[in-house]
C-alpha positions in Angstrom: -11.2 120.7 -145.9 -10.6 117.6 -147.9 -6.8 117.0 -147.6 -7.1 113.8 -149.6 -8.0 115.3 -152.9 -5.3 115.6 -155.6 -4.4 119.2 -154.9 -2.6 118.4 -151.6 0.8 117.2 -150.7 2.1 116.0 -147.3 5.3 116.9 -145.5 6.2 114.8 -142.4 8.8 115.3 -139.8 10.9 112.2 -139.0 12.2 111.9 -135.4 9.3 111.8 -132.9 6.6 111.9 -135.6 7.3 108.9 -137.7 10.1 107.2 -135.7 10.0 106.7 -132.0 13.6 107.8 -131.9 13.6 110.8 -129.5 13.7 108.5 -126.4 16.7 106.7 -127.9 18.4 110.0 -128.7 17.9 111.3 -125.2 19.3 108.1 -123.7 22.3 108.4 -126.0 22.8 112.0 -124.9 22.6 111.2 -121.2 25.1 108.3 -121.6 27.5 110.4 -123.5 27.3 113.3 -121.0 27.9 110.9 -118.1 31.1 109.7 -119.8 32.3 113.3 -119.3 31.0 113.6 -115.8 27.8 115.5 -116.5 24.2 114.8 -115.6 21.8 115.6 -118.4 18.4 115.3 -116.7 15.1 114.4 -118.5 13.9 117.9 -117.9 17.0 119.4 -119.7 16.5 117.0 -122.6 12.8 117.9 -123.0 13.9 121.4 -123.7 16.2 120.2 -126.5 13.6 118.1 -128.4 13.3 119.4 -131.9 16.1 122.0 -131.5 18.9 122.8 -133.9 22.4 122.0 -132.6 23.0 125.7 -131.9 19.9 125.9 -129.7 20.6 122.6 -128.1 24.1 123.7 -127.2 22.8 126.9 -125.7 20.3 125.0 -123.5 22.7 122.4 -122.2 25.4 125.1 -121.4 22.7 127.1 -119.7 22.4 124.3 -117.1 25.8 122.8 -117.1 28.1 125.7 -117.6 30.1 127.3 -120.5 32.9 124.7 -120.1 30.5 121.9 -121.0 32.2 120.1 -123.9 29.1 120.1 -126.1 30.7 119.1 -129.4 32.7 116.2 -128.0 29.6 114.9 -126.2 27.5 115.3 -129.3 29.9 113.2 -131.3 29.9 110.5 -128.7 26.1 110.6 -128.5 25.9 110.0 -132.3 28.0 106.9 -131.9 25.8 105.6 -129.1 22.6 106.3 -131.1 23.9 104.5 -134.2 25.1 101.6 -132.0 21.6 101.3 -130.5 19.9 101.5 -133.9 22.2 98.8 -135.4 21.5 96.5 -132.5 17.8 97.2 -131.8 16.4 99.1 -134.8 14.2 102.1 -134.5 10.5 101.6 -133.6 8.0 103.1 -136.1 5.2 105.2 -134.6 1.8 103.6 -134.3 -0.4 104.3 -137.3 2.4 105.4 -139.6 2.2 102.6 -142.1 -1.6 102.8 -142.4 -1.4 106.5 -142.9 1.2 106.1 -145.7 -1.0 103.4 -147.3 -3.9 105.8 -147.3 -1.9 108.6 -148.9 -0.5 106.3 -151.5 -4.0 105.0 -152.3 -5.0 108.6 -153.1 -1.7 109.0 -155.2 -0.7 112.0 -153.0 2.8 113.3 -153.0 4.7 113.2 -149.7 8.1 114.3 -148.4 10.2 114.1 -145.2 11.5 117.4 -143.7 13.8 116.8 -140.8 16.3 119.0 -138.9 18.4 115.9 -138.5 21.5 116.1 -140.7 22.6 113.8 -143.5 23.6 111.0 -143.7 21.4 110.2 -140.7 18.1 111.0 -142.3 18.6 108.6 -145.2 20.1 106.0 -143.0 17.2 106.0 -140.6 14.6 106.0 -143.4 16.3 103.1 -145.1 16.8 101.2 -141.9 13.0 101.4 -141.2 12.2 100.6 -144.9 10.5 104.0 -145.3 12.9 105.7 -147.8 11.2 104.4 -150.9 7.8 105.6 -149.7 8.6 109.3 -150.1 8.9 111.5 -153.1 11.6 113.6 -151.4 13.6 113.9 -148.2 15.2 117.1 -146.9 17.7 117.2 -144.1 19.0 119.9 -141.8 22.3 119.9 -143.6 20.7 120.8 -146.9 19.3 124.2 -145.9 20.9 127.3 -144.3 18.5 127.3 -141.3 16.4 124.6 -139.6 13.2 124.7 -137.7 11.7 127.1 -136.5 12.8 128.6 -139.8 10.5 127.5 -142.7 13.4 126.6 -145.1 13.1 122.8 -144.7 9.3 122.9 -145.5 9.7 125.3 -148.4 12.5 123.1 -149.9 10.3 120.0 -149.5 7.4 121.7 -151.3 9.7 122.9 -154.1 11.0 119.3 -154.6 7.4 118.1 -154.9 6.5 120.9 -157.3 3.8 121.9 -154.8 2.6 125.3 -153.6 3.3 125.8 -149.9 -0.4 126.6 -149.2 -1.3 123.2 -150.7 1.1 121.2 -148.3 -0.2 119.8 -145.1 2.6 119.4 -142.5 2.6 116.7 -139.7 4.8 117.7 -136.8 5.4 116.8 -133.1 7.3 119.8 -131.7 6.7 123.6 -131.2 9.6 124.4 -133.5 8.0 122.4 -136.3 4.6 124.1 -135.8 6.2 127.6 -135.9 8.2 126.6 -139.1 5.0 125.4 -140.8 3.1 128.6 -140.0 6.0 130.7 -141.3 6.0 128.6 -144.5 2.3 129.3 -145.0 1.3 125.7 -144.5 -1.5 124.2 -142.4 -0.1 121.8 -139.8 -1.3 118.9 -137.7 0.3 118.2 -134.3 1.0 114.8 -132.9 2.9 115.5 -129.6 5.8 113.3 -128.6 8.2 114.3 -125.8 8.4 118.1 -126.3 6.0 120.2 -124.0 3.4 121.9 -126.1 2.1 125.3 -125.0 -1.5 126.2 -125.6 -0.5 129.0 -127.9 1.2 126.4 -130.2 -1.8 124.1 -130.2 -3.9 127.0 -131.4 -1.7 127.4 -134.5 -2.7 123.9 -135.8 -5.4 122.4 -137.8 -5.8 119.8 -135.1 -4.0 118.0 -132.3 -4.1 114.2 -132.2 -2.6 111.6 -129.9 -1.3 109.3 -132.7 -1.1 108.9 -136.4 -4.0 106.5 -136.3 -6.2 109.4 -135.3 -4.7 111.6 -138.0 -5.7 109.0 -140.6 -9.2 108.8 -139.3 -9.5 112.6 -139.3 -8.3 112.8 -142.9 -10.9 110.1 -143.9 -13.6 112.0 -142.1 -12.7 115.3 -143.8 -12.7 113.5 -147.2 
């Protein structure tokens, strides 16, 4: 399959796929929880990677009890994350810029589809000088349901005037893979922090360790 011909459009996740932000987010969560006397372990946070706020709240309360003040901790976490981003920036994942250069050289449309809410999506894309490189960006606050629901991907396809079956998704979490399949879109997996079951890997076009390898795969297919 030549994904570099003019029929195709690309939909990319943001956190964990383009931006090395999940580690920063986890540290902010753990710092915020500690302020309230709770210990959010790395194992707990791994379960929350790529989750909607509702699912994340369920997971954290499963371990830390129903009195766990999720919303207050989430608000403080957001502050810590933004503080870190302002001070240190957000690292871009290896191979991202080269991949975007390739897609642009082929004049292919591309969109961001992130479960993260606005205004954080646009803030992070602008802070990393990526915002102008996409034809569209859809956030979790712009659809009724986020991943694993397909709404984010379908909205991104619509904004690019692309048929879902002609959109190739790049994702890093099981929720994203499930959402892409539900949208009828082929998907490439580049794992980050979230554990990836074998069944999830079997739902993909391919699994690659970095975006560099994705770029080489696309060139080879083309």
